[in-house]
Structures are given as C-alpha cells and as structure tokens.
C-alpha positions in Angstrom: 68.4 122.9 110.8 68.5 119.9 108.6 72.3 120.5 107.9 73.1 120.7 111.9 70.8 116.9 112.3 72.7 115.7 109.2 76.5 116.6 110.7 75.3 115.5 114.1 74.0 112.5 112.6 77.8 111.8 110.7 79.8 112.8 113.6 78.2 110.4 116.1 78.1 107.4 113.8 81.9 107.6 113.0 82.3 108.7 117.3 80.0 105.9 118.6 81.8 102.5 117.0 85.7 104.2 117.1 85.2 104.9 120.9 83.4 101.4 121.6 86.2 100.1 119.6 89.1 102.0 121.5 91.5 100.3 123.8 93.7 101.4 126.6 96.2 98.9 126.4 98.3 98.4 123.4 97.2 95.8 120.4 99.3 92.6 120.3 101.3 92.1 116.8 99.9 89.2 115.3 102.3 85.7 115.4 100.9 84.3 112.5 100.3 84.9 108.8 96.8 86.0 108.2 94.9 84.3 105.1 91.9 86.1 103.3 88.9 85.6 100.8 86.3 88.0 99.6 83.4 88.6 97.5 83.5 91.6 95.6 80.9 94.2 94.0 80.8 97.5 92.8 81.1 100.2 90.0 83.5 101.4 87.1 82.9 104.7 86.2 84.9 104.6 82.8 86.0 107.6 81.2 84.7 108.7 77.7 86.6 106.5 74.7 86.7 108.2 71.6 83.3 109.5 70.4 81.4 107.1 72.6 80.3 108.3 75.8 78.7 104.9 77.1 80.4 103.3 80.2 82.3 100.7 79.3 83.1 99.4 82.6 79.3 99.5 84.4 79.0 97.2 87.2 81.5 94.7 88.6 81.6 91.0 90.6 84.4 89.5 91.5 86.6 87.9 93.9 89.8 88.4 95.9 92.3 85.8 98.0 95.4 86.5 99.9 97.2 86.5 102.2 99.2 89.0 105.0 102.6 88.1 106.3 102.7 89.1 110.1 106.0 91.1 110.1 106.0 93.0 108.3 101.9 93.5 107.7 102.5 92.5 103.2 99.9 91.7 101.8 99.8 89.6 98.4 97.3 88.5 96.4 95.1 87.5 93.6 91.8 89.5 92.2 88.9 88.4 89.1 86.3 91.5 88.6 83.8 90.9 85.4 82.6 95.0 84.4 79.5 94.1 83.3 79.5 97.1 80.2 76.7 97.5 78.4 74.7 95.4 76.1 72.2 97.0 73.0 70.5 95.3 70.1 74.1 95.7 68.1 76.4 95.9 70.4 78.1 94.4 73.9 80.9 95.6 75.5 82.2 94.0 78.8 85.7 93.4 80.7 87.6 90.8 82.6 90.7 91.6 85.2 92.4 89.1 86.6 95.5 90.5 88.7 98.1 90.0 91.4 98.3 92.4 94.3 100.9 93.5 96.6 100.0 95.9 99.5 101.1 96.8 103.2 98.4 96.9 105.7 98.2 99.6 108.5 96.2 98.4 111.5 94.2 100.8 113.9 91.7 100.5 116.7 92.8 96.9 118.2 93.7 95.6 115.0 89.9 96.0 113.6 90.6 98.5 111.0 92.6 98.0 108.1 94.2 100.5 105.7 95.9 98.8 102.3 97.2 101.2 100.1 97.7 98.1 97.1 98.9 97.7 93.3 97.4 95.3 90.9 99.2 94.2 87.7 98.0 91.4 85.5 95.8 91.4 82.5 92.4 92.4 81.0 89.9 90.9 78.6 88.1 93.2 76.9 85.4 92.1 75.0 83.3 94.0 72.3 81.0 91.7 70.7 78.6 92.5 67.3 76.7 90.9 64.7 79.9 90.6 62.1 82.6 90.7 64.6 83.9 89.5 67.9 87.2 90.7 69.4 88.3 89.5 72.8 91.7 91.0 73.0 94.1 90.6 76.2 95.4 93.6 77.5 98.2 94.7 80.3 96.1 96.1 83.3 96.9 97.8 86.2 95.4 99.5 89.2 96.8 101.5 92.4 94.4 101.9 95.0 93.2 101.8 98.7 91.1 99.6 100.7 89.6 100.1 104.3 88.3 96.8 105.7 86.5 96.7 109.1 87.3 93.3 111.0 85.4 91.3 113.7 87.0 88.3 113.3 86.8 86.5 111.2 84.7 88.1 109.0 86.5 91.5 106.5 84.0 94.0 105.7 85.9 96.1 102.9 85.6 99.1 100.8 88.0 100.4 98.3 88.6 102.9 95.8 91.3 101.9 92.5 92.0 103.3 89.3 91.8 100.6 86.6 94.2 101.3 83.6 94.2 99.4 80.6 97.3 99.9 78.2 95.1 99.7 74.9 92.3 100.9 73.2 90.4 101.1 76.0 89.5 103.8 78.3 90.9 103.9 82.4 88.3 103.7 85.1 87.7 105.1 88.4 86.4 102.3 90.4 84.4 101.1 94.0 84.4 98.3 94.8 82.7 96.7 98.3 84.0 93.3 99.5 82.5 90.7 101.9 84.7 87.6 103.2 86.5 85.9 105.7 89.9 86.9 107.5 91.7 83.6 109.2 
C-alpha cells in the first residue's frame, strides 16, 4: 500500500507541473543573449585515495556566471567551487576549483525547462595542511556534467551532476550541485 501511494504521488508530482507548463502553441525562440548568475551548494562524494578512505571533497559552496547565445544556444561561463573536505586535529584537507565552462542548452516546456550538457576545464587548488607541513598545489581540473534547470523568469533553479577529475595525486569525485540564481 505504501509503495503504491509513493508511486502515484511521484507520478502526480511530475505530471501536474508538466501539464501546467505545457503550451498548445510553439515556443518562440529567444532573440537576444541571456546572462545568468547562480549561487551553488552541493556535495562531492570523493573516491578513496591510496589507503585513506575519508572523503576529500564533502560539502561544496560556490558561484557560477555565464551567458547563452540566442542561436545556437551555446553556453559559456565561469564557475568557482570550494569543497570543504575534512578536518582533524592533525590534518585539514580541502579543495577549490575554478573552471571555464561550455555547453549546449536544450529548452523544453515553453522555454521553462533547460537541459545543459556541459564541460568545465580549469584548475584545482588542493590543500593538505598538517602541523609540520602545508601544501597548496595547483593541478589541471576537468568536469563533464549535465545541468537541469527550471526557469520562472527571471529566477533559475537548477540541479547538476558532474564528475570532478583532477589530474594529480588527488581522487576524482561524483558531485551533485543545487543552484539558485537569475537568468536575464
């Protein structure tokens, strides 16, 4: 009984907003470049590194800014994320990423739903701080992912999955981010 209730609740929660956003007429294509800015929060589930099973990513906060061309719907932007990692009395581990992003936006439901496969390329500053030593190396970072957003003009709410890959002695991560911002 509980499973049936859960399934129907899930179906109705997706179907109701979809039918409310549907339009009988064709959506009009945008005629200008759109700019967006978002605050990001999320979590990175880092892989095990050598014999250390602790997560070197953890909670994330950051920001993104960019623009989408009118035609074709190419997206270009910048993002910054700070992953909190972990902290112990003898060691602190964390990471910052700065990426240039590009992608292509698919728009559905009268331009309210957007799906953006994207790729970010940039740098990661990994930090390992111990009482006798501190290291802040910078490494190449790349992140393929997909963003799904809902627009309530001018508000943009998004969810994103991305794979954070650092080209150095640092583990990779599956990261999930939530964004809240503006698209003008």
